[in-house]
Phi, psi and omega in degrees: 000133180278129179277140180279144176298143180218127179229124184203170179260143164271112192286118178293348174284339183253336184234143177287157178303322179294323179292318177300317179300318180292319179302319178289320183295323185289344183296338180293338182231008180231139179272358182287160176288160178300318182295322179293316178300316182296321180296333182276353185262151169238169177300323180293316179295322178295319178297319178298319179300312182294323177301319183283309190269318182280310182280309186289315185254358175076022177279067189291339181298335177301323182294344179291342179277349177266110187244135178241151173245109188250125176263123182235122187237147174058054170240157185290155175299330178294319178291324179299324179302317180295317179298315184281358176285353176278117191292318190271068178198168176241137185229141168225120184240161177304127186271127176277357175273337186240343180245156179252146183264142175282158185299334183260016187271060177220155183263139176253113186293141179297337180298343181267357185299329180271008180228072189302320181293319179290325177299317178296318179297319178299313180296320178295322178295316178300315180298321179294320178298315181290325176294317178295319176301313182296319179288333181287330185304307180291329181291315179289327177303318179297320178299314182293321179299323178288327180280327183234077184292159178295132181283157176301132180070008178276135177296129182303323178294321179294322178297315179298322178293324182293323184266352186304311184295335182293308183279327177295321179301317180293315184292335182294349177295347177271345185283133181276170179292347177282353182303135182276141180212168175250150178215133174260134185235129170246120190209147178271165187299324181294312180293326182293321179301317180290323178299317178297316180301317179296318185289318182282358174257000188286151179290339181271135181298319180302314182295318179299316181296317178299317178301317179295320180290323176297319179299316180300316180294316183295327182296342178290335183245327179228063187301323183285328189278343181238354188292342181264005176292118183228160175303144181260118178297327179297308180297319179298322179294317179298314181300328185272322191266320185294321178303328179297318180287316184300321186264008179269046182216152181294146178282157178236170179299141182290150174263124184289321176201134174202152174212093186255130171282111187255345179200141176197161178277114183291346177253025187301316184297314180295323180296319179291315180297319178295321178295324177297317177293319182302319183301323187254007182242200182229356181278170177286163179297319180300323179292316179292326178296319178294321178300315180293318180295333179275352181291151171284156182308319181291333177288319177296320178298319179295319179295317178298321179297320179292328181281327190231345189291333183273001180292143164271173181300334187259005176273134177282126180293160183296156191292342183297345175292346181286354180277359178243129184240147180223141179240129182240140171255113190242136168248120182213158181284162185296329176299318177289327180297329176304324179283321182296318189294346178288340185270081188272000176280359172253173175260119181247131174237090180276142170280165180295154174295131184213167173259010188272353185248019179079183185210164178256136177246102181303136186298328181295332174294321178293316180296335179275003179078026186251011183300314184296316180291327176297315180292329175296318178296320179299317180296318177298315181301314186290325175295316179293317179303313183299321180292318179292322183300330183301327182244343179204091181301326181294314180292333180298333182296336182302327187273354186281122179285168181296342182292336188284146179280152173217157183256137181223134175263127184238128172238122184215155177272169186295327179296319177295323178298317177304314181293314183300309183292319180301320183276317191263353175263358182294151182303332181268007180282169180300131190296327182284328183274342180299323180294326177293313181299318180289326177292322176299315178300316181299318180293318178295318179298327181293319184260344180222069188296330183290304181282328179297335181291346180267359178281139181301139172221131177300147180293137172054043180211143175232164180294332179294319181292327177299315181298314183295326185285333194242342191228149164240123185259135182228135179287159176299152179284357178297000000 
């Protein structure tokens, strides 16, 4: 008898995440339907299963079927970075491009509790940043209103909504990393256990506490899958020892902006083309690679056109582009980094937030007559940062505003580059990150002209013109 196809949901309203994970796991050795398996399970039986197979025998992939939706509110943007550094999860956080911050929306690190005078100075600096931010909003709004007037027959409320992200986006460059925000996290049990381990091993007290609180909340739904998450002596050792070596070198002049291609596969084009042939053929990869290398230039161009030429801007290219890798050393402001960190299919190695790499001064702030007050805020920040840095470099990052530059090492495959540039070079993308996306495209096109020519580029626009239109760059006062 032929069995009929059946597709359905295991309802998380009726079954616990641990039970759903077990129901899926048991199908490898049971001929029963998922629903039948689930009906036979209890929370206790599911816990016993996970103790034996996930904990005892290390079948951790089973825990990926247990999914939680965690709401986390009023934590610093600095702490959110650590949480969002876990690749296998989904995050949605309070947007500083669309929402406005209240004057008291900042975190005071526990590391300052034994330094009362410095704690007061830190709080005063934060208050000044938020006060300057609050005063900047109406001033920059007027600049934007003059640049983007209300259209004929446009509803005034719709117009205000249309320009809101423009002026709010500019003013957020004054907000420090201590700014409080909310973040929603969807994550599976396996990834969550490692996320908790990373957080409770972190040098900052806030991050450790958040990790412990997430564990307590998670144990209510997946008690077996997270209860063994403990601080990692290995991670703690790395956090303590490597910074000593890294910072035992003389400082150099800051780079105001850079996006350097520092490493790439010089045979990337042939490797990708060969992989495309390999997918649909029967020969070995080495044979197809030799075939591509023996092709005439016009033949390789024709093959690339067949692989990529029929794409629309919104089509995802075939996966074989992932066989080519590129590494970039990027200096960008923290506002732009907010957009970059969302792209977790690449490997990102960000340096800590610091005041040592200069900062970006958005031109609209200058046009609003706020340059002097902005520079006053910068001076306060750098004095406070330097004092905190003397005894705790990690805690010093809390006071650094979004205007400051930071350095990030990026390694990504060509398929990810197609996605990144397509999304972040678009005219409606964040103005600070568009120059990075266009520079990445330019660098790939320079070393891989055949495949790079298929990467999206806005019409009549270059990353240099984006920079000139939107930014005035100023070095740190250090």
